[in-house]
mmCIF file of the N, C-alpha and C atoms, coordinates in Angstrom:
data_MODEL
# 
_entry.id   MODEL 
# 
loop_
_atom_site.group_PDB 
_atom_site.id 
_atom_site.type_symbol 
_atom_site.label_atom_id 
_atom_site.label_alt_id 
_atom_site.label_comp_id 
_atom_site.label_asym_id 
_atom_site.label_entity_id 
_atom_site.label_seq_id 
_atom_site.pdbx_PDB_ins_code 
_atom_site.Cartn_x 
_atom_site.Cartn_y 
_atom_site.Cartn_z 
_atom_site.occupancy 
_atom_site.B_iso_or_equiv 
_atom_site.pdbx_formal_charge 
_atom_site.auth_seq_id 
_atom_site.auth_comp_id 
_atom_site.auth_asym_id 
_atom_site.auth_atom_id 
_atom_site.pdbx_PDB_model_num 
ATOM 1   N N  . MET A 1 1  ? -168.345 30.752 40.871 1.00 0.00 ? 1  MET A N  1 
ATOM 2   C CA . MET A 1 1  ? -169.118 29.864 42.427 1.00 0.00 ? 1  MET A CA 1 
ATOM 3   C C  . MET A 1 1  ? -167.642 30.328 42.747 1.00 0.00 ? 1  MET A C  1 
ATOM 4   N N  . SER A 1 2  ? -167.741 30.439 44.034 1.00 0.00 ? 2  SER A N  1 
ATOM 5   C CA . SER A 1 2  ? -166.121 31.052 44.681 1.00 0.00 ? 2  SER A CA 1 
ATOM 6   C C  . SER A 1 2  ? -165.958 29.918 45.428 1.00 0.00 ? 2  SER A C  1 
ATOM 7   N N  . THR A 1 3  ? -164.843 29.770 46.395 1.00 0.00 ? 3  THR A N  1 
ATOM 8   C CA . THR A 1 3  ? -163.826 28.442 46.445 1.00 0.00 ? 3  THR A CA 1 
ATOM 9   C C  . THR A 1 3  ? -164.703 28.182 47.979 1.00 0.00 ? 3  THR A C  1 
ATOM 10  N N  . ASP A 1 4  ? -165.290 29.864 48.824 1.00 0.00 ? 4  ASP A N  1 
ATOM 11  C CA . ASP A 1 4  ? -165.908 29.480 49.725 1.00 0.00 ? 4  ASP A CA 1 
ATOM 12  C C  . ASP A 1 4  ? -166.867 28.561 49.832 1.00 0.00 ? 4  ASP A C  1 
ATOM 13  N N  . ASP A 1 5  ? -167.837 28.662 48.865 1.00 0.00 ? 5  ASP A N  1 
ATOM 14  C CA . ASP A 1 5  ? -169.093 28.022 48.349 1.00 0.00 ? 5  ASP A CA 1 
ATOM 15  C C  . ASP A 1 5  ? -168.815 26.663 48.078 1.00 0.00 ? 5  ASP A C  1 
ATOM 16  N N  . GLN A 1 6  ? -167.726 26.254 46.899 1.00 0.00 ? 6  GLN A N  1 
ATOM 17  C CA . GLN A 1 6  ? -167.306 25.323 46.718 1.00 0.00 ? 6  GLN A CA 1 
ATOM 18  C C  . GLN A 1 6  ? -167.072 24.088 48.108 1.00 0.00 ? 6  GLN A C  1 
ATOM 19  N N  . ASN A 1 7  ? -166.294 25.008 49.497 1.00 0.00 ? 7  ASN A N  1 
ATOM 20  C CA . ASN A 1 7  ? -166.088 24.195 50.424 1.00 0.00 ? 7  ASN A CA 1 
ATOM 21  C C  . ASN A 1 7  ? -167.119 24.005 51.357 1.00 0.00 ? 7  ASN A C  1 
ATOM 22  N N  . LYS A 1 8  ? -168.412 25.011 51.031 1.00 0.00 ? 8  LYS A N  1 
ATOM 23  C CA . LYS A 1 8  ? -169.731 24.654 51.998 1.00 0.00 ? 8  LYS A CA 1 
ATOM 24  C C  . LYS A 1 8  ? -170.439 23.506 50.861 1.00 0.00 ? 8  LYS A C  1 
ATOM 25  N N  . ILE A 1 9  ? -170.605 23.404 49.832 1.00 0.00 ? 9  ILE A N  1 
ATOM 26  C CA . ILE A 1 9  ? -171.086 22.392 48.602 1.00 0.00 ? 9  ILE A CA 1 
ATOM 27  C C  . ILE A 1 9  ? -170.419 21.275 49.263 1.00 0.00 ? 9  ILE A C  1 
ATOM 28  N N  . ARG A 1 10 ? -168.862 21.187 49.500 1.00 0.00 ? 10 ARG A N  1 
ATOM 29  C CA . ARG A 1 10 ? -168.715 19.635 50.029 1.00 0.00 ? 10 ARG A CA 1 
ATOM 30  C C  . ARG A 1 10 ? -168.552 19.105 50.927 1.00 0.00 ? 10 ARG A C  1 
ATOM 31  N N  . GLN A 1 11 ? -168.496 20.284 51.958 1.00 0.00 ? 11 GLN A N  1 
ATOM 32  C CA . GLN A 1 11 ? -168.836 19.937 53.715 1.00 0.00 ? 11 GLN A CA 1 
ATOM 33  C C  . GLN A 1 11 ? -170.269 19.096 53.803 1.00 0.00 ? 11 GLN A C  1 
ATOM 34  N N  . LEU A 1 12 ? -171.196 19.772 52.316 1.00 0.00 ? 12 LEU A N  1 
ATOM 35  C CA . LEU A 1 12 ? -172.917 19.609 52.786 1.00 0.00 ? 12 LEU A CA 1 
ATOM 36  C C  . LEU A 1 12 ? -172.923 18.049 52.262 1.00 0.00 ? 12 LEU A C  1 
ATOM 37  N N  . ALA A 1 13 ? -172.011 17.700 50.996 1.00 0.00 ? 13 ALA A N  1 
ATOM 38  C CA . ALA A 1 13 ? -172.612 16.394 50.341 1.00 0.00 ? 13 ALA A CA 1 
ATOM 39  C C  . ALA A 1 13 ? -171.985 15.618 50.908 1.00 0.00 ? 13 ALA A C  1 
ATOM 40  N N  . HIS A 1 14 ? -170.994 15.875 51.680 1.00 0.00 ? 14 HIS A N  1 
ATOM 41  C CA . HIS A 1 14 ? -170.137 14.610 53.082 1.00 0.00 ? 14 HIS A CA 1 
ATOM 42  C C  . HIS A 1 14 ? -171.178 14.495 53.503 1.00 0.00 ? 14 HIS A C  1 
ATOM 43  N N  . GLN A 1 15 ? -172.091 15.619 54.580 1.00 0.00 ? 15 GLN A N  1 
ATOM 44  C CA . GLN A 1 15 ? -173.057 15.832 55.708 1.00 0.00 ? 15 GLN A CA 1 
ATOM 45  C C  . GLN A 1 15 ? -173.758 14.102 54.790 1.00 0.00 ? 15 GLN A C  1 
ATOM 46  N N  . ILE A 1 16 ? -174.635 14.733 53.971 1.00 0.00 ? 16 ILE A N  1 
ATOM 47  C CA . ILE A 1 16 ? -175.487 14.232 53.457 1.00 0.00 ? 16 ILE A CA 1 
ATOM 48  C C  . ILE A 1 16 ? -175.376 12.670 53.257 1.00 0.00 ? 16 ILE A C  1 
ATOM 49  N N  . TRP A 1 17 ? -173.833 12.560 52.537 1.00 0.00 ? 17 TRP A N  1 
ATOM 50  C CA . TRP A 1 17 ? -173.710 11.205 52.081 1.00 0.00 ? 17 TRP A CA 1 
ATOM 51  C C  . TRP A 1 17 ? -173.586 10.025 53.949 1.00 0.00 ? 17 TRP A C  1 
ATOM 52  N N  . GLU A 1 18 ? -173.438 11.019 54.840 1.00 0.00 ? 18 GLU A N  1 
ATOM 53  C CA . GLU A 1 18 ? -172.989 10.298 55.843 1.00 0.00 ? 18 GLU A CA 1 
ATOM 54  C C  . GLU A 1 18 ? -174.378 9.880  56.587 1.00 0.00 ? 18 GLU A C  1 
ATOM 55  N N  . ASP A 1 19 ? -175.744 11.120 56.820 1.00 0.00 ? 19 ASP A N  1 
ATOM 56  C CA . ASP A 1 19 ? -176.691 11.198 56.605 1.00 0.00 ? 19 ASP A CA 1 
ATOM 57  C C  . ASP A 1 19 ? -177.334 9.870  56.239 1.00 0.00 ? 19 ASP A C  1 
ATOM 58  N N  . GLU A 1 20 ? -177.309 9.610  55.350 1.00 0.00 ? 20 GLU A N  1 
ATOM 59  C CA . GLU A 1 20 ? -177.464 8.454  54.776 1.00 0.00 ? 20 GLU A CA 1 
ATOM 60  C C  . GLU A 1 20 ? -177.548 6.725  54.816 1.00 0.00 ? 20 GLU A C  1 
ATOM 61  N N  . GLY A 1 21 ? -176.283 7.171  55.542 1.00 0.00 ? 21 GLY A N  1 
ATOM 62  C CA . GLY A 1 21 ? -175.252 5.641  55.457 1.00 0.00 ? 21 GLY A CA 1 
ATOM 63  C C  . GLY A 1 21 ? -174.241 5.326  54.872 1.00 0.00 ? 21 GLY A C  1 
ATOM 64  N N  . ARG A 1 22 ? -173.357 6.656  54.090 1.00 0.00 ? 22 ARG A N  1 
ATOM 65  C CA . ARG A 1 22 ? -172.156 6.652  52.671 1.00 0.00 ? 22 ARG A CA 1 
ATOM 66  C C  . ARG A 1 22 ? -172.701 4.979  52.122 1.00 0.00 ? 22 ARG A C  1 
ATOM 67  N N  . PRO A 1 23 ? -173.766 5.405  51.500 1.00 0.00 ? 23 PRO A N  1 
ATOM 68  C CA . PRO A 1 23 ? -174.186 5.042  50.338 1.00 0.00 ? 23 PRO A CA 1 
ATOM 69  C C  . PRO A 1 23 ? -173.251 4.662  48.990 1.00 0.00 ? 23 PRO A C  1 
ATOM 70  N N  . GLU A 1 24 ? -172.963 3.862  48.173 1.00 0.00 ? 24 GLU A N  1 
ATOM 71  C CA . GLU A 1 24 ? -171.666 3.961  47.542 1.00 0.00 ? 24 GLU A CA 1 
ATOM 72  C C  . GLU A 1 24 ? -172.833 4.271  46.184 1.00 0.00 ? 24 GLU A C  1 
ATOM 73  N N  . GLY A 1 25 ? -171.778 5.165  45.339 1.00 0.00 ? 25 GLY A N  1 
ATOM 74  C CA . GLY A 1 25 ? -172.457 5.568  44.020 1.00 0.00 ? 25 GLY A CA 1 
ATOM 75  C C  . GLY A 1 25 ? -173.422 6.413  43.664 1.00 0.00 ? 25 GLY A C  1 
ATOM 76  N N  . ARG A 1 26 ? -173.599 7.050  44.785 1.00 0.00 ? 26 ARG A N  1 
ATOM 77  C CA . ARG A 1 26 ? -174.269 8.450  44.846 1.00 0.00 ? 26 ARG A CA 1 
ATOM 78  C C  . ARG A 1 26 ? -174.045 10.229 45.090 1.00 0.00 ? 26 ARG A C  1 
ATOM 79  N N  . GLU A 1 27 ? -172.659 9.900  44.452 1.00 0.00 ? 27 GLU A N  1 
ATOM 80  C CA . GLU A 1 27 ? -171.955 11.331 45.581 1.00 0.00 ? 27 GLU A CA 1 
ATOM 81  C C  . GLU A 1 27 ? -172.219 12.602 43.921 1.00 0.00 ? 27 GLU A C  1 
ATOM 82  N N  . ASP A 1 28 ? -173.102 11.840 43.049 1.00 0.00 ? 28 ASP A N  1 
ATOM 83  C CA . ASP A 1 28 ? -173.047 12.983 41.926 1.00 0.00 ? 28 ASP A CA 1 
ATOM 84  C C  . ASP A 1 28 ? -174.781 13.744 42.353 1.00 0.00 ? 28 ASP A C  1 
ATOM 85  N N  . GLU A 1 29 ? -175.632 13.133 43.485 1.00 0.00 ? 29 GLU A N  1 
ATOM 86  C CA . GLU A 1 29 ? -176.676 13.224 43.641 1.00 0.00 ? 29 GLU A CA 1 
ATOM 87  C C  . GLU A 1 29 ? -176.872 14.406 45.012 1.00 0.00 ? 29 GLU A C  1 
ATOM 88  N N  . HIS A 1 30 ? -175.362 13.410 45.521 1.00 0.00 ? 30 HIS A N  1 
ATOM 89  C CA . HIS A 1 30 ? -175.227 14.404 47.133 1.00 0.00 ? 30 HIS A CA 1 
ATOM 90  C C  . HIS A 1 30 ? -174.982 15.685 46.989 1.00 0.00 ? 30 HIS A C  1 
ATOM 91  N N  . TRP A 1 31 ? -173.945 16.053 45.709 1.00 0.00 ? 31 TRP A N  1 
ATOM 92  C CA . TRP A 1 31 ? -173.108 17.193 45.429 1.00 0.00 ? 31 TRP A CA 1 
ATOM 93  C C  . TRP A 1 31 ? -174.263 17.837 44.879 1.00 0.00 ? 31 TRP A C  1 
ATOM 94  N N  . PHE A 1 32 ? -175.150 17.807 43.880 1.00 0.00 ? 32 PHE A N  1 
ATOM 95  C CA . PHE A 1 32 ? -176.288 18.042 43.312 1.00 0.00 ? 32 PHE A CA 1 
ATOM 96  C C  . PHE A 1 32 ? -177.366 19.221 44.560 1.00 0.00 ? 32 PHE A C  1 
ATOM 97  N N  . ARG A 1 33 ? -177.807 17.834 45.288 1.00 0.00 ? 33 ARG A N  1 
ATOM 98  C CA . ARG A 1 33 ? -178.527 18.701 46.582 1.00 0.00 ? 33 ARG A CA 1 
ATOM 99  C C  . ARG A 1 33 ? -177.795 19.785 47.111 1.00 0.00 ? 33 ARG A C  1 
ATOM 100 N N  . ALA A 1 34 ? -176.442 19.547 47.403 1.00 0.00 ? 34 ALA A N  1 
ATOM 101 C CA . ALA A 1 34 ? -175.743 20.365 48.700 1.00 0.00 ? 34 ALA A CA 1 
ATOM 102 C C  . ALA A 1 34 ? -175.729 21.666 47.612 1.00 0.00 ? 34 ALA A C  1 
ATOM 103 N N  . GLU A 1 35 ? -175.103 21.599 46.054 1.00 0.00 ? 35 GLU A N  1 
ATOM 104 C CA . GLU A 1 35 ? -175.256 23.196 45.142 1.00 0.00 ? 35 GLU A CA 1 
ATOM 105 C C  . GLU A 1 35 ? -176.695 23.534 45.622 1.00 0.00 ? 35 GLU A C  1 
ATOM 106 N N  . GLU A 1 36 ? -177.834 23.172 45.331 1.00 0.00 ? 36 GLU A N  1 
ATOM 107 C CA . GLU A 1 36 ? -179.474 23.647 45.573 1.00 0.00 ? 36 GLU A CA 1 
ATOM 108 C C  . GLU A 1 36 ? -179.386 24.004 46.910 1.00 0.00 ? 36 GLU A C  1 
ATOM 109 N N  . MET A 1 37 ? -178.862 23.595 47.917 1.00 0.00 ? 37 MET A N  1 
ATOM 110 C CA . MET A 1 37 ? -179.300 24.298 49.191 1.00 0.00 ? 37 MET A CA 1 
ATOM 111 C C  . MET A 1 37 ? -178.358 25.484 49.355 1.00 0.00 ? 37 MET A C  1 
ATOM 112 N N  . VAL A 1 38 ? -176.946 25.083 49.135 1.00 0.00 ? 38 VAL A N  1 
ATOM 113 C CA . VAL A 1 38 ? -175.977 26.605 49.296 1.00 0.00 ? 38 VAL A CA 1 
ATOM 114 C C  . VAL A 1 38 ? -176.832 27.912 48.236 1.00 0.00 ? 38 VAL A C  1 
ATOM 115 N N  . ALA A 1 39 ? -177.252 27.653 47.006 1.00 0.00 ? 39 ALA A N  1 
ATOM 116 C CA . ALA A 1 39 ? -177.878 28.604 46.181 1.00 0.00 ? 39 ALA A CA 1 
ATOM 117 C C  . ALA A 1 39 ? -179.158 29.145 47.137 1.00 0.00 ? 39 ALA A C  1 
ATOM 118 N N  . ALA A 1 40 ? -180.088 28.447 47.226 1.00 0.00 ? 40 ALA A N  1 
ATOM 119 C CA . ALA A 1 40 ? -181.106 28.663 48.355 1.00 0.00 ? 40 ALA A CA 1 
ATOM 120 C C  . ALA A 1 40 ? -180.638 29.311 49.222 1.00 0.00 ? 40 ALA A C  1 
ATOM 121 N N  . ALA A 1 41 ? -179.620 29.033 50.336 1.00 0.00 ? 41 ALA A N  1 
ATOM 122 C CA . ALA A 1 41 ? -179.074 29.624 50.629 1.00 0.00 ? 41 ALA A CA 1 
ATOM 123 C C  . ALA A 1 41 ? -178.585 31.778 50.641 1.00 0.00 ? 41 ALA A C  1 
ATOM 124 N N  . ARG A 1 42 ? -177.796 30.998 50.061 1.00 0.00 ? 42 ARG A N  1 
ATOM 125 C CA . ARG A 1 42 ? -177.255 32.315 49.110 1.00 0.00 ? 42 ARG A CA 1 
ATOM 126 C C  . ARG A 1 42 ? -178.310 33.332 48.452 1.00 0.00 ? 42 ARG A C  1 
ATOM 127 N N  . ALA A 1 43 ? -179.535 32.574 48.103 1.00 0.00 ? 43 ALA A N  1 
ATOM 128 C CA . ALA A 1 43 ? -180.553 33.815 47.537 1.00 0.00 ? 43 ALA A CA 1 
ATOM 129 C C  . ALA A 1 43 ? -181.509 33.695 48.519 1.00 0.00 ? 43 ALA A C  1 
ATOM 130 N N  . THR A 1 44 ? -181.547 33.438 49.814 1.00 0.00 ? 44 THR A N  1 
ATOM 131 C CA . THR A 1 44 ? -182.304 33.990 50.905 1.00 0.00 ? 44 THR A CA 1 
ATOM 132 C C  . THR A 1 44 ? -181.848 35.041 51.558 1.00 0.00 ? 44 THR A C  1 
ATOM 133 N N  . LYS A 1 45 ? -180.621 35.304 51.755 1.00 0.00 ? 45 LYS A N  1 
ATOM 134 C CA . LYS A 1 45 ? -179.587 36.427 51.749 1.00 0.00 ? 45 LYS A CA 1 
ATOM 135 C C  . LYS A 1 45 ? -179.949 37.172 51.468 1.00 0.00 ? 45 LYS A C  1 
ATOM 136 N N  . ALA A 1 46 ? -179.610 37.047 50.099 1.00 0.00 ? 46 ALA A N  1 
ATOM 137 C CA . ALA A 1 46 ? -179.714 38.817 48.792 1.00 0.00 ? 46 ALA A CA 1 
ATOM 138 C C  . ALA A 1 46 ? -181.106 39.032 49.017 1.00 0.00 ? 46 ALA A C  1 
ATOM 139 N N  . SER A 1 47 ? -182.041 38.355 49.284 1.00 0.00 ? 47 SER A N  1 
ATOM 140 C CA . SER A 1 47 ? -183.690 38.846 49.313 1.00 0.00 ? 47 SER A CA 1 
ATOM 141 C C  . SER A 1 47 ? -183.561 40.005 50.660 1.00 0.00 ? 47 SER A C  1 
ATOM 142 N N  . PRO A 1 48 ? -183.612 41.282 49.877 1.00 0.00 ? 48 PRO A N  1 
ATOM 143 C CA . PRO A 1 48 ? -184.180 42.224 50.807 1.00 0.00 ? 48 PRO A CA 1 
ATOM 144 C C  . PRO A 1 48 ? -185.290 42.194 51.601 1.00 0.00 ? 48 PRO A C  1 
ATOM 145 N N  . LYS A 1 49 ? -186.891 41.309 51.311 1.00 0.00 ? 49 LYS A N  1 
ATOM 146 C CA . LYS A 1 49 ? -187.450 40.857 52.326 1.00 0.00 ? 49 LYS A CA 1 
ATOM 147 C C  . LYS A 1 49 ? -186.526 40.120 53.551 1.00 0.00 ? 49 LYS A C  1 
ATOM 148 N N  . ALA A 1 50 ? -185.859 38.829 52.975 1.00 0.00 ? 50 ALA A N  1 
ATOM 149 C CA . ALA A 1 50 ? -185.601 38.289 54.432 1.00 0.00 ? 50 ALA A CA 1 
ATOM 150 C C  . ALA A 1 50 ? -184.747 39.280 55.156 1.00 0.00 ? 50 ALA A C  1 
ATOM 151 N N  . LYS A 1 51 ? -183.939 39.878 54.512 1.00 0.00 ? 51 LYS A N  1 
ATOM 152 C CA . LYS A 1 51 ? -183.639 40.544 55.936 1.00 0.00 ? 51 LYS A CA 1 
ATOM 153 C C  . LYS A 1 51 ? -184.472 41.363 56.979 1.00 0.00 ? 51 LYS A C  1 
ATOM 154 N N  . THR A 1 52 ? -185.158 41.807 56.812 1.00 0.00 ? 52 THR A N  1 
ATOM 155 C CA . THR A 1 52 ? -186.206 42.505 57.301 1.00 0.00 ? 52 THR A CA 1 
ATOM 156 C C  . THR A 1 52 ? -187.984 42.048 57.423 1.00 0.00 ? 52 THR A C  1 
ATOM 157 N N  . PRO A 1 53 ? -187.883 40.656 58.348 1.00 0.00 ? 53 PRO A N  1 
ATOM 158 C CA . PRO A 1 53 ? -188.674 40.085 58.633 1.00 0.00 ? 53 PRO A CA 1 
ATOM 159 C C  . PRO A 1 53 ? -190.075 41.171 59.241 1.00 0.00 ? 53 PRO A C  1 
ATOM 160 N N  . ALA A 1 54 ? -191.741 40.924 58.264 1.00 0.00 ? 54 ALA A N  1 
ATOM 161 C CA . ALA A 1 54 ? -192.892 41.803 58.660 1.00 0.00 ? 54 ALA A CA 1 
ATOM 162 C C  . ALA A 1 54 ? -193.259 41.608 60.157 1.00 0.00 ? 54 ALA A C  1 
ATOM 163 N N  . LYS A 1 55 ? -193.356 42.588 60.814 1.00 0.00 ? 55 LYS A N  1 
ATOM 164 C CA . LYS A 1 55 ? -193.684 42.907 61.755 1.00 0.00 ? 55 LYS A CA 1 
ATOM 165 C C  . LYS A 1 55 ? -194.991 42.019 62.078 1.00 0.00 ? 55 LYS A C  1 
ATOM 166 N N  . ALA A 1 56 ? -195.171 40.879 63.234 1.00 0.00 ? 56 ALA A N  1 
ATOM 167 C CA . ALA A 1 56 ? -196.993 40.333 62.767 1.00 0.00 ? 56 ALA A CA 1 
ATOM 168 C C  . ALA A 1 56 ? -197.890 41.798 64.156 1.00 0.00 ? 56 ALA A C  1 
ATOM 169 N N  . LYS A 1 57 ? -198.733 41.558 63.257 1.00 0.00 ? 57 LYS A N  1 
ATOM 170 C CA . LYS A 1 57 ? -199.859 42.759 64.264 1.00 0.00 ? 57 LYS A CA 1 
ATOM 171 C C  . LYS A 1 57 ? -200.649 41.789 65.139 1.00 0.00 ? 57 LYS A C  1 
ATOM 172 N N  . ALA A 1 58 ? -200.730 42.518 66.050 1.00 0.00 ? 58 ALA A N  1 
ATOM 173 C CA . ALA A 1 58 ? -201.576 41.696 67.369 1.00 0.00 ? 58 ALA A CA 1 
ATOM 174 C C  . ALA A 1 58 ? -202.946 41.950 66.821 1.00 0.00 ? 58 ALA A C  1 
ATOM 175 N N  . PRO A 1 59 ? -203.748 40.984 67.054 1.00 0.00 ? 59 PRO A N  1 
ATOM 176 C CA . PRO A 1 59 ? -205.183 41.061 66.365 1.00 0.00 ? 59 PRO A CA 1 
ATOM 177 C C  . PRO A 1 59 ? -206.104 42.132 67.761 1.00 0.00 ? 59 PRO A C  1 
ATOM 178 N N  . ALA A 1 60 ? -206.873 43.262 67.014 1.00 0.00 ? 60 ALA A N  1 
ATOM 179 C CA . ALA A 1 60 ? -207.907 44.233 67.067 1.00 0.00 ? 60 ALA A CA 1 
ATOM 180 C C  . ALA A 1 60 ? -208.484 43.016 68.263 1.00 0.00 ? 60 ALA A C  1 
ATOM 181 N N  . LYS A 1 61 ? -208.589 44.101 69.247 1.00 0.00 ? 61 LYS A N  1 
ATOM 182 C CA . LYS A 1 61 ? -209.594 43.956 71.009 1.00 0.00 ? 61 LYS A CA 1 
ATOM 183 C C  . LYS A 1 61 ? -211.397 43.928 70.296 1.00 0.00 ? 61 LYS A C  1 
ATOM 184 N N  . PRO A 1 62 ? -211.536 43.133 70.660 1.00 0.00 ? 62 PRO A N  1 
ATOM 185 C CA . PRO A 1 62 ? -212.756 43.228 70.950 1.00 0.00 ? 62 PRO A CA 1 
ATOM 186 C C  . PRO A 1 62 ? -213.722 44.484 71.397 1.00 0.00 ? 62 PRO A C  1 
ATOM 187 N N  . LYS A 1 63 ? -214.432 45.478 71.102 1.00 0.00 ? 63 LYS A N  1 
ATOM 188 C CA . LYS A 1 63 ? -215.288 46.282 71.618 1.00 0.00 ? 63 LYS A CA 1 
ATOM 189 C C  . LYS A 1 63 ? -216.110 45.877 72.597 1.00 0.00 ? 63 LYS A C  1 
ATOM 190 N N  . ALA A 1 64 ? -216.222 46.563 73.396 1.00 0.00 ? 64 ALA A N  1 
ATOM 191 C CA . ALA A 1 64 ? -216.836 46.573 74.580 1.00 0.00 ? 64 ALA A CA 1 
ATOM 192 C C  . ALA A 1 64 ? -218.322 46.436 74.017 1.00 0.00 ? 64 ALA A C  1 
ATOM 193 N N  . PRO A 1 65 ? -219.393 45.548 74.179 1.00 0.00 ? 65 PRO A N  1 
ATOM 194 C CA . PRO A 1 65 ? -221.090 46.207 73.423 1.00 0.00 ? 65 PRO A CA 1 
ATOM 195 C C  . PRO A 1 65 ? -221.834 47.772 74.124 1.00 0.00 ? 65 PRO A C  1 
ATOM 196 N N  . ALA A 1 66 ? -222.025 47.993 73.459 1.00 0.00 ? 66 ALA A N  1 
ATOM 197 C CA . ALA A 1 66 ? -222.906 49.748 73.966 1.00 0.00 ? 66 ALA A CA 1 
ATOM 198 C C  . ALA A 1 66 ? -223.807 49.839 74.633 1.00 0.00 ? 66 ALA A C  1 
ATOM 199 N N  . LYS A 1 67 ? -224.121 50.511 75.627 1.00 0.00 ? 67 LYS A N  1 
ATOM 200 C CA . LYS A 1 67 ? -224.978 50.098 76.670 1.00 0.00 ? 67 LYS A CA 1 
ATOM 201 C C  . LYS A 1 67 ? -226.265 50.650 76.393 1.00 0.00 ? 67 LYS A C  1 
ATOM 202 N N  . LYS A 1 68 ? -227.210 50.188 76.347 1.00 0.00 ? 68 LYS A N  1 
ATOM 203 C CA . LYS A 1 68 ? -228.327 50.300 76.058 1.00 0.00 ? 68 LYS A CA 1 
ATOM 204 C C  . LYS A 1 68 ? -229.139 51.669 76.831 1.00 0.00 ? 68 LYS A C  1 
ATOM 205 N N  . LYS A 1 69 ? -229.702 52.603 76.605 1.00 0.00 ? 69 LYS A N  1 
ATOM 206 C CA . LYS A 1 69 ? -230.327 53.583 77.642 1.00 0.00 ? 69 LYS A CA 1 
ATOM 207 C C  . LYS A 1 69 ? -231.479 53.164 77.990 1.00 0.00 ? 69 LYS A C  1 
ATOM 208 N N  . ALA A 1 70 ? -232.071 53.671 80.086 1.00 0.00 ? 70 ALA A N  1 
ATOM 209 C CA . ALA A 1 70 ? -233.389 53.170 79.870 1.00 0.00 ? 70 ALA A CA 1 
ATOM 210 C C  . ALA A 1 70 ? -234.233 54.040 79.578 1.00 0.00 ? 70 ALA A C  1 
# 
């Protein structure tokens, strides 16, 4: 794991700790959650599908009813 990743994990774990009201004794839980979040973000970046989102096709317009011959 790179130093950059460790710094991201450390910052994220600290933010989780603050968001939860700074509870005592849960630093391992916060660290593991931050590790999972950084790993998920890295996997999403590495995925070729994530880089090129699929274009949504517009729904086809309904055809006008055919005119009846008299």
